[in-house]
Residue frames relative to the residue before (quaternion, step in Angstrom):
aa qw qx qy qz dx dy dz
M 1.0000 0.0000 0.0000 0.0000 0.00 0.00 0.00
A 0.6241 0.5084 -0.3584 0.4728 3.62 0.89 -0.83
L 0.6265 0.5589 -0.3355 0.4272 3.62 0.93 -0.81
G 0.6577 0.5289 -0.2822 0.4562 3.53 0.99 -0.87
V 0.6455 0.5003 -0.2981 0.4941 3.56 1.08 -0.77
V 0.6482 0.5097 -0.3132 0.4711 3.56 0.97 -0.80
A 0.6566 0.5277 -0.2967 0.4499 3.51 0.97 -0.96
T 0.6470 0.5362 -0.3035 0.4492 3.58 1.00 -0.91
A 0.6550 0.4963 -0.3005 0.4842 3.56 1.06 -0.96
L 0.6975 0.5072 -0.3063 0.4031 3.59 0.84 -0.91
I 0.5747 0.5532 -0.3456 0.4943 3.60 1.23 -0.66
G 0.6611 0.5164 -0.3010 0.4536 3.54 0.81 -0.94
I 0.6654 0.4866 -0.2938 0.4838 3.62 0.85 -0.99
L 0.6665 0.4674 -0.3271 0.4799 3.72 0.81 -0.87
G 0.6128 0.5194 -0.3753 0.4624 3.74 0.91 -0.57
L 0.6958 0.4567 -0.2984 0.4672 3.64 0.90 -0.74
L 0.5439 0.6346 -0.3914 0.3852 3.59 1.15 -0.43
S 0.6887 0.4963 -0.2856 0.4446 3.58 0.92 -0.86
V 0.6391 0.5163 -0.3186 0.4728 3.52 1.23 -0.70
G 0.6642 0.5093 -0.2879 0.4654 3.50 1.09 -0.76
L 0.6192 0.5357 -0.3302 0.4697 3.61 1.15 -0.60
K 0.6509 0.5015 -0.3123 0.4767 3.57 1.12 -0.86
S 0.6151 0.5356 -0.3210 0.4813 3.56 0.99 -0.63
F 0.6641 0.4969 -0.2858 0.4800 3.53 0.86 -0.95
H 0.6734 0.4761 -0.3116 0.4720 3.62 0.92 -0.75
G 0.6179 0.5095 -0.3395 0.4933 3.66 1.03 -0.64
A 0.6591 0.5025 -0.3289 0.4526 3.55 0.92 -0.73
I 0.6521 0.5057 -0.3058 0.4748 3.60 0.95 -0.85
T 0.6610 0.5040 -0.3193 0.4551 3.60 0.87 -0.88
T 0.6531 0.5215 -0.3175 0.4480 3.57 0.94 -0.83
T 0.6406 0.5335 -0.2888 0.4708 3.56 1.11 -0.89
V 0.6810 0.4587 -0.2995 0.4859 3.61 0.81 -1.02
T 0.6707 0.5080 -0.3357 0.4236 3.69 0.73 -0.91
T 0.6266 0.5269 -0.3125 0.4818 3.59 1.04 -0.80
S 0.6558 0.4850 -0.3354 0.4714 3.57 0.94 -0.77
I 0.6340 0.5293 -0.3281 0.4585 3.64 1.03 -0.78
V 0.6298 0.5290 -0.3071 0.4788 3.59 1.03 -0.75
N 0.6741 0.4761 -0.3119 0.4708 3.55 0.91 -0.79
Q 0.6025 0.5509 -0.3387 0.4678 3.57 1.09 -0.66
I 0.6811 0.4810 -0.2632 0.4852 3.58 0.91 -0.96
M 0.6799 0.4573 -0.3105 0.4819 3.65 0.76 -0.90
N 0.6176 0.4997 -0.3874 0.4677 3.74 0.97 -0.54
D 0.6230 0.5205 -0.3553 0.4633 3.66 0.97 -0.71
V 0.6726 0.5109 -0.2990 0.4441 3.49 0.95 -0.97
K 0.6548 0.5279 -0.3129 0.4413 3.56 0.98 -0.77
Q 0.7006 0.4603 -0.2722 0.4724 3.51 1.13 -0.63
T 0.5848 0.5642 -0.3677 0.4522 3.59 1.34 -0.03
D 0.5068 -0.6308 0.4828 0.3348 3.59 -0.92 0.84
Y 0.5164 -0.6682 0.4363 0.3107 3.60 -0.87 1.04
V 0.6118 0.5541 -0.3545 0.4394 3.70 0.88 -0.65
T 0.6706 0.5022 -0.2686 0.4754 3.49 0.98 -1.12
M 0.6937 0.4901 -0.2787 0.4482 3.53 0.91 -0.90
T 0.7984 0.2877 -0.1653 0.5025 3.60 0.72 -0.84
Q 0.3227 -0.7602 0.4996 0.2615 3.63 1.19 -0.33
I 0.4933 0.5811 -0.4581 0.4574 3.61 1.16 0.90
T 0.0532 -0.7711 0.6333 0.0376 3.54 -0.80 0.94
P 0.7120 -0.4890 0.3043 0.4017 3.50 -1.21 0.45
S 0.7040 0.4646 -0.2482 0.4765 3.53 1.20 -0.63
T 0.4595 0.6768 -0.4611 0.3437 3.55 1.26 0.07
P 0.4142 -0.7047 0.5009 0.2844 3.55 -0.70 0.92
T 0.6019 -0.5428 0.4357 0.3915 3.56 -1.20 0.54
P 0.4011 -0.7196 0.5019 0.2635 3.60 -0.68 1.02
S 0.4197 -0.7034 0.4996 0.2819 3.62 -1.03 0.78
A 0.7144 0.3934 -0.2420 0.5257 3.60 1.16 -0.62
T 0.5977 -0.4984 0.4294 0.4582 3.65 -1.26 0.09
P 0.5410 -0.6343 0.4547 0.3135 3.58 -1.03 0.96
Q 0.3173 -0.7326 0.5531 0.2381 3.53 -1.02 0.59
P 0.5243 -0.6414 0.4511 0.3319 3.57 -1.10 0.79
M 0.3155 -0.7033 0.6105 0.1820 3.47 -1.28 0.65
T 0.2846 -0.7449 0.5838 0.1526 3.64 -0.95 0.89
L 0.2311 -0.7302 0.6272 0.1416 3.55 -0.77 1.13
P 0.6887 -0.4868 0.3476 0.4098 3.53 -1.31 0.43
Y 0.5336 -0.6180 0.4742 0.3295 3.53 -1.11 0.82
R 0.1632 -0.7601 0.6208 0.1008 3.55 -1.16 0.68
Y 0.1865 -0.7846 0.5863 0.0760 3.51 -1.12 0.68
F 0.1229 -0.8017 0.5850 -0.0045 3.54 -1.15 0.87
D 0.4266 -0.6890 0.5166 0.2765 3.52 -1.20 0.62
D 0.7764 -0.3534 0.2616 0.4516 3.69 -1.32 -0.29
E 0.7099 0.4297 -0.2463 0.5008 3.56 1.16 -0.45
G 0.5387 -0.6303 0.3885 0.4020 3.67 1.25 0.07
T 0.4362 0.6694 -0.4848 0.3559 3.61 1.11 0.53
D 0.5575 -0.6183 0.4585 0.3109 3.52 -1.11 0.88
V 0.1277 -0.7701 0.6215 0.0671 3.61 -0.81 0.94
T 0.2577 -0.7534 0.5911 0.1289 3.59 -1.02 0.96
P 0.4251 -0.6838 0.5042 0.3123 3.63 -0.74 0.88
I 0.4904 -0.6547 0.5073 0.2711 3.48 -1.20 0.73
G 0.7510 -0.3885 0.2593 0.4667 3.61 -1.21 0.44
G 0.7938 0.2517 -0.2231 0.5068 3.59 -0.96 0.93
G 0.5917 -0.6313 0.3415 0.3671 3.58 1.19 0.21
T 0.4420 0.7058 -0.4512 0.3207 3.59 1.28 0.10
L 0.3601 -0.7548 0.5141 0.1907 3.59 -0.86 0.99
P 0.4958 -0.6259 0.4901 0.3496 3.57 -0.93 0.76
S 0.6419 -0.5503 0.3885 0.3663 3.57 -1.37 0.54
N 0.7096 0.4727 -0.3161 0.4159 3.63 1.03 -0.42
T 0.4059 0.6973 -0.4916 0.3278 3.53 1.21 0.45
I 0.0575 -0.8302 0.5546 -0.0008 3.50 -0.67 1.11
Y 0.7704 0.2281 -0.1214 0.5829 3.54 1.09 -0.70
D 0.0678 -0.7518 0.6516 0.0749 3.51 -1.13 0.83
V 0.2310 -0.7991 0.5521 0.0573 3.53 -0.98 0.95
A 0.1165 -0.7412 0.6579 0.0653 3.64 -0.98 0.98
I 0.0951 -0.7828 0.6150 -0.0037 3.54 -0.89 1.02
F 0.0599 -0.7785 0.6228 -0.0496 3.50 -0.90 1.22
I 0.0801 -0.7856 0.6118 0.0472 3.59 -0.86 0.95
T 0.1399 -0.7670 0.6235 0.0576 3.64 -0.81 0.99
P 0.2476 -0.7748 0.5607 0.1546 3.57 -0.49 1.16
A 0.8621 0.0923 -0.0891 0.4903 3.46 -1.27 0.70
P 0.0765 0.8210 -0.5636 0.0489 3.61 0.50 1.01
T 0.3967 -0.6644 0.5548 0.3057 3.61 -1.09 0.43
L 0.1986 -0.7869 0.5763 0.0961 3.51 -0.88 1.06
P 0.6273 -0.5390 0.3635 0.4286 3.56 -1.04 0.53
N 0.8501 0.0526 -0.1308 0.5074 3.58 -1.14 0.90
S 0.6347 0.4717 -0.3360 0.5116 3.58 0.98 0.80
T 0.4810 -0.6397 0.5267 0.2865 3.43 -1.41 0.29
L 0.6836 -0.4307 0.3680 0.4602 3.62 -1.30 0.09
N 0.1355 -0.7896 0.5976 0.0329 3.52 -0.97 1.03
L 0.2979 -0.7680 0.5377 0.1798 3.63 -0.48 1.17
N 0.6754 0.5006 -0.3169 0.4391 3.65 1.07 -0.27
L 0.6798 0.4243 -0.3174 0.5070 3.58 1.30 0.33
A 0.0271 -0.7698 0.6353 0.0560 3.47 -1.20 0.37
S 0.3225 -0.7406 0.5585 0.1887 3.54 -1.06 0.72
I 0.0833 -0.7787 0.6187 0.0618 3.68 -0.92 0.79
Q 0.0641 -0.7657 0.6394 0.0288 3.48 -1.06 0.95
I 0.1053 -0.7862 0.6081 0.0314 3.52 -0.88 1.03
Y 0.1149 -0.7772 0.6178 0.0330 3.55 -0.78 1.06
I 0.0748 -0.7873 0.6120 0.0000 3.51 -0.67 1.21
T 0.1459 -0.8063 0.5733 0.0017 3.47 -0.70 1.26
Y 0.2106 -0.7638 0.5992 0.1149 3.61 -0.75 1.03
H 0.1231 0.8049 -0.5585 0.1584 3.60 -0.52 1.14
P 0.0170 -0.8273 0.5614 0.0062 3.63 0.39 1.07
G 0.8549 0.1339 -0.0812 0.4945 3.61 -0.78 0.93
S 0.7210 0.3771 -0.2834 0.5076 3.55 1.07 0.19
S 0.6590 -0.5162 0.3790 0.3944 3.58 -1.28 0.19
P 0.4988 -0.6421 0.4681 0.3461 3.61 -1.01 0.79
Y 0.4662 -0.6140 0.5467 0.3266 3.52 -1.30 0.42
T 0.2919 -0.6865 0.6298 0.2165 3.51 -1.43 0.33
I 0.0969 -0.8074 0.5814 0.0266 3.53 -0.22 1.26
T 0.2370 -0.7870 0.5633 0.0850 3.53 -0.81 1.15
A 0.5494 -0.6055 0.4724 0.3292 3.64 -1.02 0.63
P 0.3480 -0.6778 0.5945 0.2570 3.64 -0.96 0.75
A 0.7126 -0.4608 0.3227 0.4191 3.54 -1.31 0.36
N 0.8093 0.0162 0.0313 0.5863 3.54 0.96 -0.82
L 0.1824 -0.7923 0.5704 0.1167 3.66 -0.42 1.11
S 0.2515 0.7159 -0.6328 0.1539 3.50 -0.75 1.13
S 0.6746 -0.5065 0.3158 0.4343 3.58 -1.17 0.26
S 0.6441 0.5444 -0.3423 0.4143 3.62 1.06 -0.39
N 0.8181 0.2446 -0.1428 0.5004 3.64 1.00 -0.55
S 0.5690 0.6114 -0.4179 0.3576 3.51 1.20 0.12
L 0.5262 0.6497 -0.4000 0.3755 3.68 1.12 -0.39
P 0.6370 0.4878 -0.3601 0.4761 3.68 0.84 -0.62
L 0.6065 0.5476 -0.3607 0.4497 3.66 0.96 -0.60
A 0.6682 0.4961 -0.2855 0.4753 3.51 0.96 -0.92
Q 0.6567 0.5140 -0.3016 0.4622 3.56 1.08 -0.74
Q 0.6145 0.5680 -0.3758 0.3982 3.59 1.14 -0.36
Y 0.7166 0.3616 -0.2131 0.5570 3.56 1.31 -0.46
P 0.3751 -0.7180 0.5444 0.2178 3.61 -0.60 1.07
N 0.8397 0.2032 -0.1583 0.4780 3.58 -1.17 0.62
T 0.5513 0.5964 -0.4300 0.3944 3.55 1.08 0.60
T 0.1973 -0.7648 0.6070 0.0877 3.55 -1.03 0.87
L 0.2486 -0.7784 0.5692 0.0912 3.57 -0.92 0.96
Y 0.0453 -0.7716 0.6341 0.0209 3.56 -0.88 0.96
T 0.0223 -0.8144 0.5798 0.0065 3.62 -0.78 0.81
A 0.0263 0.7872 -0.6139 0.0529 3.53 -1.07 0.82
L 0.3599 -0.6878 0.5829 0.2399 3.55 -1.36 0.30
L 0.1771 -0.7746 0.6000 0.0934 3.54 -0.91 0.93
A 0.2123 -0.7745 0.5862 0.1074 3.55 -0.96 0.90
N 0.4438 -0.6611 0.5443 0.2640 3.56 -1.17 0.72
T 0.2014 -0.8226 0.5215 0.1041 3.59 0.10 1.28
D 0.5543 0.6087 -0.4033 0.3995 3.69 1.04 -0.51
S 0.6782 0.4682 -0.3031 0.4785 3.55 0.96 -0.98
L 0.6361 0.5123 -0.3830 0.4316 3.66 0.93 -0.54
S 0.7011 0.4765 -0.3003 0.4373 3.59 0.86 -0.78
S 0.6500 0.4998 -0.3300 0.4679 3.51 1.20 -0.59
N 0.6357 0.5070 -0.3477 0.4669 3.64 1.15 -0.39
T 0.6635 0.4635 -0.3297 0.4861 3.69 1.12 -0.32
Q 0.6404 0.5529 -0.3788 0.3751 3.64 0.98 -0.21
């Protein structure tokens, strides 16, 4: 009888172990992807707005919707450390996250006109341990209304979106 009680308790504990491991994995993935986004956003903040968006104050207002620009793919290991591809573009075996970055200059916001001092950045982080990375291509127009289906096409992909402002133009307007 004592053996039956111990066996029942052990089965319950083993059942909870898998739930705990899944929660732990989710927490680690969230922490690492947040660290990756912070690294990318810090790099973006240190890049000149005109260089990043290719929009200068003398650029005429585009008649069509601005097309997104694809920045070079970046790769990260399980700790969120930047991984550089080996010669020939081969990724090291410790590559677990690949990141696609798209910047759309002068996005049209709801109830607003085209704003040359804003840019939209979308960061797709894909978790792919032990498999080949995805190649995510930019849709014709990246906006919050049509980017979600793109993220749904790729399993284990998280989408982060932000608006970037040209702070140089703000400071020149106030002087």
